[in-house]
C-alpha positions in Angstrom: -20.4 -30.0 -11.3 -23.6 -29.1 -13.7 -22.5 -26.6 -16.3 -24.9 -25.0 -19.5 -23.8 -23.1 -22.1 -26.2 -21.6 -24.4 -24.8 -19.8 -27.3 -27.3 -16.2 -27.5 -26.0 -14.8 -30.7 -22.9 -14.9 -33.0 -20.7 -12.8 -30.5 -22.0 -14.2 -27.4 -23.5 -17.2 -25.4 -24.6 -17.4 -21.5 -23.1 -19.6 -19.2 -25.1 -21.6 -16.1 -23.2 -23.3 -13.7 -23.8 -25.3 -10.6 -21.2 -26.5 -8.3 -22.7 -29.0 -5.6 -22.3 -28.6 -1.4 -19.2 -31.5 -1.5 -17.4 -29.6 -4.7 -16.9 -26.6 -2.4 -16.0 -27.8 0.8 -13.2 -29.7 -1.5 -12.2 -26.6 -2.6 -12.3 -25.0 0.8 -10.8 -27.7 2.8 -7.6 -27.2 0.6 -8.1 -23.8 0.5 -7.3 -24.0 4.9 -5.0 -26.8 4.3 -2.8 -23.9 2.7 -4.0 -21.5 5.8 -2.7 -24.8 8.8 0.1 -25.1 6.8 1.3 -21.6 7.1 0.0 -19.5 9.2 1.5 -18.3 12.4 -0.7 -16.9 15.0 0.3 -16.2 18.7 0.1 -18.6 21.1 0.2 -21.3 18.3 3.2 -23.2 17.4 4.2 -22.6 13.1 1.4 -24.7 11.6 0.0 -26.0 14.7 -3.2 -23.8 15.1 -6.7 -25.1 15.2 -9.2 -24.7 12.1 -11.6 -22.7 13.8 -9.0 -20.3 15.0 -8.3 -20.2 10.9 -11.9 -19.9 9.6 -12.0 -17.1 11.7 -8.7 -15.2 11.6 -8.8 -15.8 7.6 -12.2 -15.6 7.3 -12.3 -13.2 3.5 -8.5 -13.9 2.4 -10.4 -17.9 2.5 -13.6 -17.0 0.5 -11.5 -15.0 -2.0 -9.5 -18.3 -3.1 -12.5 -20.5 -2.8 -14.8 -18.4 -5.2 -11.5 -17.6 -7.6 -10.8 -21.2 -7.4 -14.6 -22.5 -8.4 -14.0 -19.7 -10.6 -11.6 -20.4 -12.9 -12.3 -24.4 -12.4 -16.0 -23.6 -14.0 -13.9 -21.8 -16.6 -11.7 -24.3 -17.5 -14.7 -26.8 -17.4 -17.3 -25.4 -20.0 -14.1 -24.7 -22.5 -13.4 -28.5 -21.9 -17.4 -29.0 -22.2 -17.5 -27.1 -25.1 -14.3 -27.5 -27.9 -16.3 -25.3 -30.5 -16.7 -22.7 -27.4 -14.6 -19.9 -28.9 -14.3 -17.7 -25.4 -12.8 -14.5 -25.6 -13.8 -13.1 -22.3 -16.0 -14.7 -19.4 -18.0 -11.0 -18.5 -18.8 -9.8 -15.0 -20.1 -14.0 -13.6 -23.1 -13.1 -11.1 -21.4 -15.7 -8.6 -21.9 -17.3 -4.9 -22.4 -19.4 -2.1 -26.6 -20.5 -2.2 -28.3 -20.8 1.2 -28.1 -24.7 1.2 -24.3 -24.5 0.3 -24.0 -25.4 -3.4 -22.0 -22.2 -5.2 -24.0 -20.4 -8.3 -22.3 -19.0 -11.5 -24.3 -17.4 -14.1 -22.3 -14.8 -17.1 -22.6 -13.7 -20.6 -19.7 -14.9 -22.6 -18.3 -12.7 -25.5 -16.9 -16.2 -27.7 -15.0 -15.1 -31.3 -17.4 -15.5 -34.3 -17.0 -17.1 -37.3 -14.6 -15.5 -40.2 -12.3 -17.0 -41.9 -8.1 -16.1 -41.0 -6.0 -13.4 -43.4 -2.9 -15.1 -43.8 -1.0 -13.8 -40.8 2.7 -15.2 -41.0 5.2 -12.8 -43.2 3.2 -9.5 -43.0 5.4 -7.2 -44.6 6.3 -5.1 -42.6 8.9 -1.3 -43.4 11.0 -0.7 -40.4 13.8 2.5 -39.4 17.5 0.8 -39.4 18.3 -0.2 -35.8 21.9 1.0 -35.9 22.9 3.7 -34.5 25.1 6.5 -35.3 28.3 8.2 -33.7 26.4 10.7 -34.5 23.2 10.0 -32.8 25.5 9.0 -29.7 27.2 12.3 -29.6 23.6 14.2 -29.8 22.7 12.1 -26.8 25.3 13.0 -24.2 24.7 16.8 -25.7 20.6 16.4 -24.9 22.4 15.1 -21.2 24.6 17.9 -21.0 21.7 19.9 -21.7 20.1 19.1 -18.8 22.8 19.7 -16.8 23.4 23.9 -17.9 22.9 26.5 -15.4 21.7 30.0 -16.2 23.8 32.9 -14.7 23.4 36.5 -14.2 25.1 38.2 -16.7 24.9 42.3 -17.1 23.4 42.4 -20.2 20.1 42.8 -23.2 18.7 40.0 -23.0 19.2 37.0 -26.2 17.5 33.9 -27.9 18.5 31.2 -25.7 18.5 32.8 -22.6 16.8 33.1 -19.7 14.9 36.5 -18.4 13.4 36.7 -15.4 9.8 39.1 -15.2 7.5 39.9 -13.3 3.8 40.8 -15.0 0.4 41.7 -15.3 -1.9 41.7 -17.9 -4.7 43.4 -19.6 -7.5 42.8 -22.8 -9.5 45.6 -24.2 -7.4 47.8 -21.2 -9.1 45.9 -18.3 -7.0 43.4 -15.6 -7.7 39.6 -17.5 -9.5 38.7 -14.1 -12.1 41.7 -14.5 -12.5 41.2 -18.5 -13.5 37.4 -18.0 -15.1 38.3 -14.6 -13.5 35.8 -13.1 -9.7 34.6 -11.4 -7.7 32.9 -14.6 -4.5 32.1 -12.3 -1.7 32.5 -13.9 -2.8 34.3 -16.9 -3.1 37.5 -14.9 0.6 37.7 -13.8 2.9 37.0 -12.0 6.6 38.0 -10.5 10.0 36.4 -10.6 8.4 34.5 -13.6 11.5 32.7 -15.9 11.3 33.3 -19.4 12.8 30.1 -20.9 14.2 32.2 -24.7 12.9 30.3 -27.2 10.4 29.8 -29.7 6.9 29.5 -28.6 8.2 29.1 -24.8 5.5 30.0 -22.6 3.4 32.4 -25.1 4.9 32.6 -28.3 5.4 35.7 -29.5 6.8 36.6 -25.6 10.6 35.5 -26.1 10.9 37.4 -28.8 9.4 41.0 -27.4 12.0 40.6 -24.1 14.7 40.4 -26.7 17.2 43.4 -25.9 15.6 44.0 -22.4 18.3 44.2 -19.7 17.7 43.9 -15.7 14.9 47.2 -14.8 13.6 47.2 -18.4 9.8 47.9 -19.1 8.3 47.1 -21.8 4.1 45.9 -22.5 3.9 43.2 -25.3 0.5 42.3 -26.7 0.0 39.0 -28.2 -3.4 37.5 -30.1 -3.8 34.3 -28.3 -5.1 31.3 -30.7 -8.5 30.1 -31.2 -8.2 27.1 -29.3 -6.6 28.6 -26.2 -7.5 26.3 -23.3 -9.5 29.3 -21.3 -12.2 29.8 -23.8 -12.8 33.9 -22.3 -8.8 34.7 -23.9 -9.3 32.3 -27.2 -8.4 34.8 -30.3 -8.4 37.8 -27.6 -5.0 40.3 -27.9 -3.5 39.9 -24.6 -1.0 42.8 -23.0 1.4 41.5 -20.8 3.0 44.2 -19.1 6.7 43.6 -17.9 9.5 44.3 -15.9 12.9 43.1 -16.9 14.4 41.7 -13.4 17.6 39.4 -14.8 18.9 38.2 -17.4 20.6 34.7 -17.7 22.9 33.2 -20.1 22.5 29.4 -20.3 25.8 27.5 -20.1 26.0 24.6 -21.0 28.7 22.2 -19.7 31.2 20.4 -21.4 30.9 16.4 -22.7 33.5 14.7 -20.3 33.4 11.6 -17.6 33.6 14.1 -15.0 29.4 15.4 -16.0 28.9 11.6 -15.7 30.2 10.6 -12.6 27.4 10.3 -10.7 25.3 8.5 -12.5 28.1 6.1 -14.5 31.3 6.3 -11.8 34.8 5.4 -12.7 33.7 5.3 -16.5 36.3 6.2 -19.1 34.6 8.6 -22.7 34.5 5.5 -24.4 32.5 3.0 -22.2 30.3 5.8 -21.1 29.5 5.6 -25.2 29.4 2.6 -25.7 26.6 2.7 -22.7 25.0 5.6 -24.2 24.7 2.9 -27.8 23.3 0.2 -26.1 20.9 1.8 -24.4 20.1 3.9 -27.9 19.7 0.6 -29.4 17.3 -1.5 -27.0 15.3 2.1 -27.6 15.0 1.4 -31.0 14.1 -2.5 -31.0 11.2 -1.4 -29.3 10.2 1.1 -30.9 11.0 -1.8 -33.9 8.8 -3.8 -32.6 5.9 -1.6 -31.6 6.7 -0.8 -35.4 5.6 -3.9 -36.9 2.7 -4.7 -34.3 0.6 -1.8 -35.4 1.9 -2.5 -39.3 0.8 -5.9 -38.7 -2.4 -5.3 -37.3 -2.9 -2.8 -39.6 -2.6 -4.9 -42.5 -4.7 -8.0 -40.0 -7.6 -5.2 -40.4 -7.8 -4.6 -43.8 -8.6 -7.9 -44.5 -11.3 -8.5 -41.8 -15.0 -7.7 -42.8 -16.6 -9.6 -40.5 -20.1 -8.2 -38.5 -19.9 -7.3 -35.0 -22.9 -6.9 -32.4 -24.6 -3.4 -32.4 -24.0 -4.4 -28.3 -20.8 -5.5 -28.3 -19.1 -2.8 -31.2 -21.4 0.0 -28.3 -19.9 -1.0 -25.1 -16.3 -1.3 -26.8 -16.8 2.2 -28.4 -17.7 3.8 -24.9 -14.1 3.4 -23.4 -12.4 4.2 -27.0 -14.2 7.2 -26.4 -13.0 8.1 -23.0 -9.6 7.2 -24.2 -9.3 10.2 -26.9 -11.6 12.2 -24.5 -8.9 11.6 -21.9 -6.0 12.4 -24.2 -7.2 15.8 -26.0 -7.7 17.2 -22.6 -4.3 16.6 -21.8 -3.4 17.5 -24.8 -5.1 20.9 -24.1 -8.4 20.4 -25.8 -10.8 21.5 -23.2 -13.6 21.5 -26.0 -13.6 18.0 -27.3 -16.5 17.2 -24.9 -18.5 19.6 -26.4 -20.2 17.4 -29.3 -19.8 13.6 -27.8 -22.3 12.1 -30.5 -20.0 13.5 -33.3 -16.6 12.2 -31.1 -18.7 8.6 -30.6 -19.6 7.9 -34.3 -16.1 9.4 -35.4 -14.4 6.5 -33.1 -16.9 3.6 -34.1 -14.3 2.8 -37.2 -11.7 2.7 -35.3 -13.4 0.2 -32.3 -14.7 -2.3 -35.1 -11.3 -2.9 -36.6 -9.9 -3.5 -33.2 -12.5 -5.3 -32.5 -12.2 -7.9 -35.4 -8.3 -7.8 -35.1 -9.0 -8.7 -31.4 -11.1 -11.7 -32.5 -8.1 -12.5 -35.1 -5.1 -12.5 -32.3 -7.2 -14.8 -30.0 -7.9 -17.0 -33.0 -4.5 -17.3 -34.1 -3.5 -17.9 -30.4 -5.9 -21.1 -30.5 -4.3 -21.8 -34.2 -0.3 -21.6 -32.4 -1.6 -22.9 -29.2 -0.8 -19.9 -27.4 -1.2 -19.9 -24.0 -0.2 -18.7 -20.8 1.4 -20.4 -17.9 1.0 -19.1 -13.8 4.6 -18.0 -13.8 4.2 -15.6 -16.8 0.4 -14.3 -15.3 2.3 -14.3 -11.3 5.1 -11.6 -13.9 2.5 -9.5 -15.3 -0.1 -9.3 -11.9 3.6 -8.4 -9.8 4.4 -5.8 -12.5 0.8 -4.5 -12.3 0.4 -4.0 -8.7 4.2 -2.3 -8.7 2.9 0.1 -11.5 -0.4 1.2 -9.2 1.7 1.2 -5.8 0.8 -2.3 -4.3 3.5 -3.9 -2.0 0.9 -6.7 -1.2 0.9 -9.1 -4.2 -1.6 -11.4 -2.5 -3.8 -8.1 -1.7 -3.7 -7.1 -5.5 -4.5 -10.5 -6.8 -7.8 -10.8 -4.4 -8.7 -7.5 -5.6 -8.0 -8.1 -9.2 -10.1 -12.1 -9.0 -13.4 -10.0 -7.0 -13.4 -7.4 -10.3 -13.1 -10.2 -12.1 -10.5 -8.6 -14.5 -7.9 -11.8 -14.1 -9.3 -13.2 -17.5 -8.4 -9.9 -18.9 -5.0 -9.9 -17.7 -4.6 -13.5 -19.6 -5.9 -12.2 -22.4 -3.9 -9.3 -22.9 -0.7 -11.7 -22.3 -1.8 -13.7 -25.0 -2.2 -11.0 -27.8 1.5 -9.9 -26.8 2.8 -13.3 -27.3 0.6 -13.8 -30.4 1.9 -10.3 -31.9 5.9 -11.2 -31.2 5.2 -14.2 -33.3 4.0 -12.4 -35.6 7.1 -10.2 -35.6 9.4 -12.2 -35.8 7.8 -13.9 -38.8 7.5 -10.7 -40.9 8.8 -10.4 -44.3 11.1 -7.5 -42.9 12.2 -3.9 -44.9 14.7 -1.6 -43.4 13.4 2.1 -44.2 15.9 4.6 -46.0 16.3 7.2 -43.6 15.2 10.6 -45.3 17.5 13.2 -47.0 17.2 15.5 -44.3 18.1 13.0 -41.7 21.3 12.3 -43.9 22.4 15.1 -43.8 22.4 15.8 -40.3 24.2 12.6 -40.2 
């Protein structure tokens, strides 16, 4: 293979490579041989189908395999031939078979800039205790019981803690809410048979309190002021009157914490055995939270010691991803105004993006110094987990898709990053955080 690498900036380089016809055919022959050995084609004995049939039947899969192998070989050999080249990402290659049968590959590499690594072993972190108290176990059991609670109709006035079933309509300034807004507003126009949990801040803050003392067939108008950031902007800060008719009052009844309550999930277990299972689950959850806390603190402390410059184009590109994530998170939490001033949001995200990039560079450099790599089995396990999460049952098809989208390098780097953080967490100087006064009081 003819491979040329040209460094164009502190963080970028171009990679151009050409594989000869002979090299392409050699890889293709190996791929075809695998299919010939394993293919089960009607009309032929297993492994006896001719090459021409295999090439026709599995053309797309074979071409994808050849493309993947050639890209992998080019990337591996470019690193072998340029030992000082610290590649973070191989970019989005332009690659393919040429008219003469050779294979051409061009891409822009993201490379690790030169910088001095701070001390990364023995970083001081403070984490909560991983011990699980009897009180925490009992609280978890009680929470499970709460999820199994029933709500039974009662002949009395509604009280906090109940569920009140109501019919309601709404008005603003004397007009039906849809008329006031000049458009349909869905749920805010009203509902029949709506269950209101009689808890503070449930459904609409103040509504539950307004229903206290009402019995079945009682009516009441309850006026509430919407918050300034209410998702329906036409109703923000407005007074909305809920015209309510109580249909039923239901009392919440929580079952006792007994082995019978857990019989479907943990059949035949005694209460002591159930408590031990809960304790172990809580312990595992705390351990995961502690590891995440260690990783976050280590990343922050490393970031505080990194000040090297980053190419503007790289920061701009990555900042778009940060901004999109922030917008998505804001919308998920009900803040629909987040995208109104994108310029301000981009500027606010830029510092976070630069810190994240520097930490990412540092973690990859640590991986090189500590000889941390990724085995084929680790990568395959990660891909299998991703395929399952995506609902893809055919792992081979999922991997082919990842190859076509040039996402394999990202998967490998993600695994490396995780392994580096695990190493740093294991070697961190850990201080166990004392529980806060209110937590001690609860215990």
